[in-house]
N, C-alpha and C positions, 0 to 999 in steps of 0.2 A: 180899160184900166189906165190911169194916168202914167206918164213916164216914170220909171223906177230909178232909184239911185243906183250908181254903179256898184258892182259887188264889193263887199268889204271883207277884209281879212281880219280874223281875230289875232291879236298880237301873239307871237310864238311864246312869249313869257307867260301868257295866260293859258294858252291852248295847247302847248306842246307843238306837235307837228302843225304846219299851216292848215288853217280851216277857212274856207271861203264861204261867205254868207251872201246869198243872192236870191232874187225872185226866181221862181221857176215852178214847173209842174212835174213833180217826181212821179215815177211809176208807182201805182198803188201797191204792188207787191213789195217793193222795197220799203215803202212807208209802213206797211203792216209788219214787216220783219223788224223795222226800227221800233215800232210800238211794243212788240214782244220783248225785244232786247232792253227796252226802257222800263219794262214792267207795267206798261200802259194797257196792254192787251194780253189776255190769258193764253191765246193760241192763234196760230196762223191757219185758219180754215177757210173753206170756200164761202160760207155765209159772211164771215168777217170781211173777206176780200170784196165781195159784192157791195156791202154796206160802205166800206171805205172808198171804193171806186166811185160810187154815187156822191159821197160827201166831198171828195176832192173835185169832182166835175162841177159841183155847184158852189164851190168856194171861189171868191173873187180876189182874195189875197192869200198867197202862199209864198213862204220864204223858207229856203233850205240852207243847211250847213253841210258842207262836204269836205272831206280830206282825201286827197288822191282818188277822187271819183266816188268814194264810199259815202253814202248818206249817213251822217252822224247826228243830225238834228233837223227838226221841221216845226214850223208854226203856220197855222192856217186859220182862216176865218172869213168874215165878210165886212165890207165897208160901203158907206154911201159916199165916201171921200169928201164929205162936207161937215157932218155933225157927229156921227157915231160909227164905231167899229166894234165888232164882236170877235174876240179871240176864242176859237173853238178848241184848238189843240196846240200845245207846245210840248215837244218831247225831245230829249237828248239821250242818245245811247248811253247805257249804264257805264260803259268803260270810258266815256268822254265827258262825264260830269265834273263840275268844280273847276272848269277851265275858262269860264266866261262865255261859253257858247250860248247858254240859255239867255243871258243878258243881251248878247249880240243879236240873237233871233228876235227878242222882244223889241229892241230898238229898231231893227230893220222892218219888223211888222208894222210898228207905229208909223214909221216914215212912209212905207208903201201904202198904208191905209189912209193917208191924208195928212200926216204930220201932227204937231203938237196941239193944233186947234181942234182935232177930232177927239171926242171922248171915247175911251177904250173900256169895254166891259168884258168880263170873262166869267164863266162858271167854273169855279176852282174845285179841285179835289182836295180833301183834307190833308193828304200826305204831302202836298206841295205848298201848303199855306205859308211856311217859312220862306220858301223861294219867292213866292209872289210878294210877300211883305218886303223882302230885301230889294226887290225891283221897284218899290215905291207904291205898290197897289194897296188899297185900303178896303176893308169890308164895306159893303153897301147894304145896310140893313133895310133900306126902302125897296129893295128888289123883291119881286114876286115871280112865281113860276107856275107853269102847268106841267106836271110830271108826265112823262111818257109812260106807256103801259108796259 
């Protein structure tokens, strides 16, 4: 992975208590707990933990948001660091939303994935459509998919 930018702090006016944004590999169990708290996962069970452990191990761009050591947000995906990056997940703990953390995670992810010249794609969930649009993402009607079973 190319050298990463130094950790960034979300301004206290936006985030309340200081929140540090940095590249890093979080523990899969704490990410699963975050996904549950964010409403992104239904339950914290062994099968979900195995799946998430494998997903994190094979992601080459992971950015975290922490406050006092607590994981309050995460963005993960893949990049070739030249032309394209895929954002697989972005989640912010329910109690930490509307403080600029999601925007800071997205910006840090883009920078870590190769910067402005890299095209960023994501598969969005309908509930987050407004959030993605506020970040400047637009629908890509030319995209196709093969659905998993």
